[in-house]
N, C-alpha and C positions, 0 to 999 in steps of 0.2 A: 207221733198227736199222742196216739195210742200210752201209751210211757207215763206226757204225761195227763192226763187221763185220770193213769193208775194211778200213780204218786198224791196225786187231791185226793185220794179216796183215801188214803193211809190213814190211819186214824192218830199211829205217832208220828207222824211228817204233819197230817192235822195239827196235833196238838203242840209240838217246833214251832210252825209258825204261827202260835198261838201266842207260847212263848214267848217266838221275837218281835211279836204286837205289844203286852203288856209289858214287852223289856223296855219299849223303845219307850212309849207313851210315858208310861215312872220318867225317865229321860228326858226328856222335854217337861215335863209337868214340875222335875227337882229342877231343871235352867234355868224356864220362867221363873220359879220361885226367888232362883237364886238372882239372878240380873233384877227383880223385882227391889226385895232387900236392896240389893247395892243404889242402887239409884232414891227407893227411898230416905236410906240412909248418906244417901247427898243431898237429895234438898233440905232435909235438918239438917245435914250442918252446912248447908247453903244459909238457910234464913236464918242461921245462929250468925252466920261469917254478918248477914244486911243488916240483921239489926244492930249489932257492936259497931257497925259502922255509923252507921247510924243518926247514931248520938252527934255525931262533926260535924252534922249537916243539916243546916238552920233554911226554913222555910225558905225555901225561892230556888234551894242549889237547886237546883231539877240532878237530884241526887239516884233518881229511877231512874229518870227519861236515862238517863247519859247513860247509868252504867245497864241497861236496858242497850243502850245503842251498844256501845263497847263492847257486849257480852254475843250479839247477834252471834254464829256460827261461820 
């Protein structure tokens, strides 16, 4: 137990742990941003695809209702 207490008081060790935490948070933020960007790109392309298909569907065709039902995961 004494060794752990001594290690946690070591400035070099504390600095290293702080750096590890920063690297983890940075990687986590980057991964989140990448995931959000990918999803946003997907949603834009989905909207574009739906708009392209919509022209062929007339009022009352239940296009959105059918797509919504068929798209359930």
